[in-house]
N, C-alpha and C positions, 0 to 999 in steps of 0.2 A: 049444983051441977057436980057431979062425979065425975072428978076429971080424972081418974084413974080411967074411966068407963070413956070420958071425951079423948082424951091424946091417946088410952092403951091401945096396945095391939098385941096381935096371940105371938107366943113364943117361937113358933117358927119365924117369923117375921123377922121378930127381935133378934136371932140368930143370925139371921140371911142380912142383917143389916151390919150386925156387926163386923159379920164375916166381909164385906165390901169396905166396910169404914178401913178396917186393918189391912184386907188388900190393897189396897188403891193407896191410901197410906205409904205402904213399903213400897211401889211402884213407885210413888211419887220422890221417893227420896233419891233415886237416880237419874228420876225423869229433865229435870233440869241440869244434869251438867252431864249426861251423855256424850252428846256431839264434840264437848268437850274432852272427855274421855278420849272418842273417837281420833279424834286430829292428836292429843300428845301420845297415847300409850299404843296405836296399833299403828305398824305397819306398811306406811302409806296411805294412813287414812287422812280425809279430805272431808270437810261437808259435806260431797259429791257422797263419797260413802256413809253418812248419815241418813242421805235422803233416798240411798238406794236402799240402806238397812228398812227403814220404815216402809218403803213400797212392799219390799218383799213381805214384812209383816202383815200389809193390810192383805197382801194376795192370798197368803196361806192361809191366814183367817177370813176370809172372803167364801174358798172354796171349800174351806172345811165347815163353816158352821149352817149354814142354811140347810146341806142334805143332813147332815149331821141332828140338828133342830126337828125335821120332818122324820126321821127314823126313830128316833125318843117319842115322839107326840106319837106315834101307833104301837107302842107299848104298851102294856096296860101297868098300872100305877106309877108309880112314882121312882122305885127300890133301882131301875136301871139311868133314871135320871141323876140320881145319886152319885150312884156309882161313874160315872160320864163326868159331872162337876168335882167329884172327887179326883180323877185323872185329872182334868186339867187345872186343879190345885197344884197338887204333885211337879206337874210338868213347869207350872211358872217358876216354884220354886227353885227346880233342878235348873232352867233356865237365867234366874238371878246369878245362884253359883256358877253357874258358867262361866259369867261374865271377869270373872277372876283368872282365867283359864285364857281369855283372848290374847293372841300376838296380832295374828292375819285377817284380813277384811273376808276373806271365806269361813272362816271360823264363826264373825259376828252374824253373817249371812245366815248359815247355818242356824246356829244359834234362834235366829230371828222367825226360821220356820218354824222351830218349837214354839217360840214364844205365842207365835199365830194359832198352830195347833191347838194347844193352854189354852187359850183365853176364848177359841173357839168350841170348845168341851166342854167350859166353865161357864159361859156367857147360854150358850143354847139349852142346857141343863138349870142355872140358875132361873132366866129369865121361864121359865114355866112352873119352876117350883112355889116361883114366889107369886106368877099370877094367879098360881091356885088355892095358894094360904090365904092373898090378901081377904083381909074381912069386907063384907058387904057393907056397902053405904061409909067405906072408910076406900075407896081406891083410889079418890086423887090425895085423899092426906098420907098414904101410905106409900106410893109411886111419891109423891113430893120426897118424903124421910129417903126413898132411894134415889132422890135425882140428888139431895138437899146436903144429908148426912153422908151417904154411902160415896158419892162423889164430887162436891165442892169442896164440904168442909176438908176434908179426908186428902184432895190433893193439896188444897191451902198449905193443912199441918205438914205433910208430910213434904210439900215443896219448900216451904221455909225449914223444915229441921235440916233436908238431905243437903240441899246448896252452903249453909252453915256448915255441917259435918264434913262434907267433901274438903272445904276450904281449909278446914282445920286438920281434919284426920287423914286425908286422900280417898281414892278411889274406891281402894280395896277396902277397906276398915267399913265406908258406906254400903260396899255392896253386901259385906259381911252381915251388917245389921240388917238391909234391908231381908236380906233370904230367912234370914233367922224371925224377922217379925213375920213376912211371908208364913213360914212356916206355923209359927203360933195359929196365924189365919185360917191355914186349911186345917190344923188340929181343932180347929172351935168347931170345923163343919160336921164332927163326929156326933156332936149334942146334938145334930138336926134332925138324926136317924130315928126315934121313936117319935117324931110329927110328922113322919110321912104318910102318905095314902088317905090322909083327910083327916089325920087324930086332932082335934082343936084343944086346945087349956086356955085357961082363965087369959085376958085381958090385962096386958103388965106395962107401965111407962118403956117409954120404946128405949130409954137409953138406961133400965135400969139393969140391974146384973143378978137378979135372981133368976 
């Protein structure tokens, strides 16, 4: 059995998987401690503040993502998807570093609107590009890599490290590290550009660095 062929994915999928792992691990660095941060560091912050922040993020993401996905689906080619995805990733980086400056609840809520719009842009485009580049006959396998590697394992790694980091070094340092990691993931997306619009390369092991 040719293991590379059996387990391999094309280069575009590999880049997308690595980006998602880095981005989700970055977010998971601060996710376990955000409620504590809100209560301890924001003037008048309570658990209700944390709940409203999540609600505002969810509403903003929902309002933006579905119409945006429809718009970019109607455009020819993948360049528009790429630019929208990059915009979402850049805004996501801004959100994380913005947490360093939050002192009032309204500032947090504004950042949550930005975060919701960022994730809406990112995922509306990401899903489209990922779907078009999935290898025929490997749909279940590659979407499972998306789920397990990109979401589950990354959350476990980021969550474990983030909790320890915040406990040892504080909120600010955790946000800085998270922002830097997210920025590195965003930069990785530039390597995706040559593979857009249906360009396929040889299949590679999903976690190789070729």
